[in-house]
C-alpha positions, -999 to +999 in steps of 0.1 A: -037+038-201-073+038-212-105+037-192-134+015-202-168+014-186-189-018-187-221-029-171-222-056-144-237-081-168-211-073-194-183-077-167-197-111-157-197-123-193-163-109-202-143-113-169-113-130-184-110-105-211-114-076-187-087-090-164-063-092-194-071-056-202-064-046-166-031-065-165-021-046-197-025-013-178-061-003-185-087+007-160-121-009-161-151+008-144-180-015-136-213+003-135-249-004-129-277+019-139-251+045-150-236+046-115-200+034-111-197+005-086-162-007-088-128-001-106-107-030-119-070-022-121-039-044-120-020-047-087+014-031-091+043-053-081+062-038-052+097-050-049+114-044-015+137-014-017+174-022-014+188-011+019+221+008+018+244+003+048+257+035+063+233+058+044+224+079+074+258+077+091+261+105+117+224+114+117+215+092+146+232+093+180+228+076+213+238+091+247+267+076+265+245+065+294+219+048+273+224+014+288+227+026+324+201+015+349+172+039+355+171+056+389+147+041+414+119+063+425+108+064+461+072+055+467+055+084+484+030+073+510+007+095+530 
């Protein structure tokens, strides 16, 4: 991966070329007056991770009374 710095004017004139460079894995810094303003990089594709059934078997438990009704609280009035 290489990094290339270009001016705003140069980026406007060469946008298609710079996008191709970014897609190829390069980083483009867009600067104005010697100060960096933006960084152009490709968006990494994120594939959903494959889920594995039973991976954490035995790590999670639920109490036997999980689905029992909660006790009613008496309202205290003074």
